[in-house]
N, C-alpha and C positions, 0 to 999 in steps of 0.2 A: 431492562431499562426501566427507570421509574415512569409511571403512567401519569396522565393528567397534566402534561406539559404544554406550554404555549408554543405554537408554530409561528413562523414569520408571516407577515401580511403579503409579502412578495418574495419570489424566489428567482434569483438571477444567477445564471451560470458564471457570469463574469465576476461575481463576488466570491466564488470558490477558489479561483486560481491563486490569489494572494495568501490563502490559508492552507493550501496543500503543497507539500514538497514536490518540486518538479522532478521528473524522472532522471535528470542529468545531475542531480545534487550530490555533493560529496558529504562525507561523514560529519565534518565540522558544521556545515550549513544545516544538515538534518538535525543534529543535536540542538543547535540554536533555535530552529523553528519549533521543535517540540518543547524545549525549555520555556520559551516565551509563552506557550499555551499552558504551562504548569504541568507538563508531562515529563517523566524521568527518562533516562536512557533505557531503562528496562521496559518502560511503557512503549518507547519508540520501536525497539526490536520486536517486542511482542505484537504490537499493532501492525507491523510490517508483514506479519504472517497472513494478513487479509489478502495479500497478493497470491494466495494459493487458489483463489477463485477469480473469475472474471476474464475479460479480454482487454487487449490494448491495441491501439492503432500503431501501425509500423512506424509512423513518424515520431513516436515517442522513444524509439530506440534505434532507429535507422543508422545513427552515427556509430553504433557498435558493430555493425555488419561489415563484412569484407567489401572493399579492400582496406577499410579503416582498421588500425590495430586496436584490439580490445582484450579484456580479460575473459570474454565469453568463451565457453566451451566451443571449439571449432566445429564439431558436428552439429550442435544446435544452431550456431551462426549460419552454417551453410543451408540448413533446413529453412531457417527463417528468411534467408536471402531469397530462396525460391518462392516462399509464400508471399513475401512482401513485394515481389516484382509483378504481381498481378493487380491491375487496377490502380486507382489514384492513391488511396491510403487504406489498404485492407486491414482487417483485424486478425489477431491470433490469440489463442488462449495463453494466459500467463503461466499456467502450470500444465504442461502437456501430459503429465503422468496421471494426475487426479483433478482434472479441470472443474469438476462440479462438486467437489468435497471440501468442506472447511476442515482441513487437517494440517498436520505439521510437515507435509511433504515440501512445502516452500523452503524450509530450513535445510533439508537435504539438497534441494536445488541450489540454494545459496552456496553451500559447501562445495558442490560439484561445478560451480560456475555456470549453472544452467538457468540463469535468470535474465530477464529482458533489460531491466533498467540499470543504469550506473548507480542509482541510489540503492538498489538491492545489493549489487555487487560490493558497494562501499561498506556494507555491514561486516565484511571480512577484513577491513583495513585497520581495525583497531583491536587490540588484545581484549578489551572489555566487551565490545559488541560481538566479536567472533566467539568468545566464550559463551555468551548468551545464545547465539545461534546454535552452537553445539548442544547446549542444554535443551533447547526447544526441539532440536532434531531427535533427541533421545527419548523424550517423554511427552507423548500426546496429551495425556490427562493433565499434567502440570501446565503445559502450554494453554490448553483450553481454559483451565481455571484462571490463569493470569490474563488471558485474552478477555474473558468475561469481565474481570475486574477493571482492566484498562479501558474497555469500551464504556463501562459505566462512568469511569473517571473522565473520559473524553466527552461523554454526554453532558458533563457538568460545566463545560467551557461555554462562556458567553450565553448563558441560559436566557431565553426570552421571558418577559414579564407581561402583565396585562397592558402596560404602557406601550410596548412595541411588538405585541403578538396577539394571538388568539388561539383558543381551543377550538379546533375545527369540528364541525358536525360530521363531515366526511373528510378523511385524511388527505385525499387527493385534490381537494378544492378549497380555495379561500372562501370563507362564509359570505 
C-alpha cells in the first residue's frame, strides 16, 4: 500500500456498514456495490478471497443453518449449528481448513459450498463469477498477484486529504 497517507480524524464503526456488502447479499447487489466504488467484477471476486482469514459471528449466517433451507454443505451446516448454539452470538472461523493463512482455500470452499455467507455462495450463481472462482482456486500465485493489485486499487477509494484527515504520529491514535 502507498505510504504517507492521511487517516481520518474520527473512526466510527457505524460508518463502515453502508460501505461493506452485507453477508446476505446476492450477486446483483454485490456487483453494484463494488461498481459504485470503481471496482470491477474481477476485483470483487478477488477481494472476496480475504474471507479465507478471520472469524464471523453466527448471527451473520444463522439464516443458512438448519432447519432453514440453504445451499450450504450439510456437514458444515450441522457443525456450525452445534457451534452456534453455544452462548448469545459466538464466533467461528471463516475458513476451517486454513483459518490463519491468506491463501486461495476460500475459492475451494466456495466451490464445495463450504462458506458461511450468502454473499460468498452467490459467487457461484453467475457464469462469470464462478469462472473467476475456478481460476483463483487453481492458481495461488496468480490470485495473490491480483489480490495485491485489487487491495491497492481499493486503497485509492475516497482517499483522505489534509482538509479531512491527518498523518498520525502513532497509527493507533488521533494526534
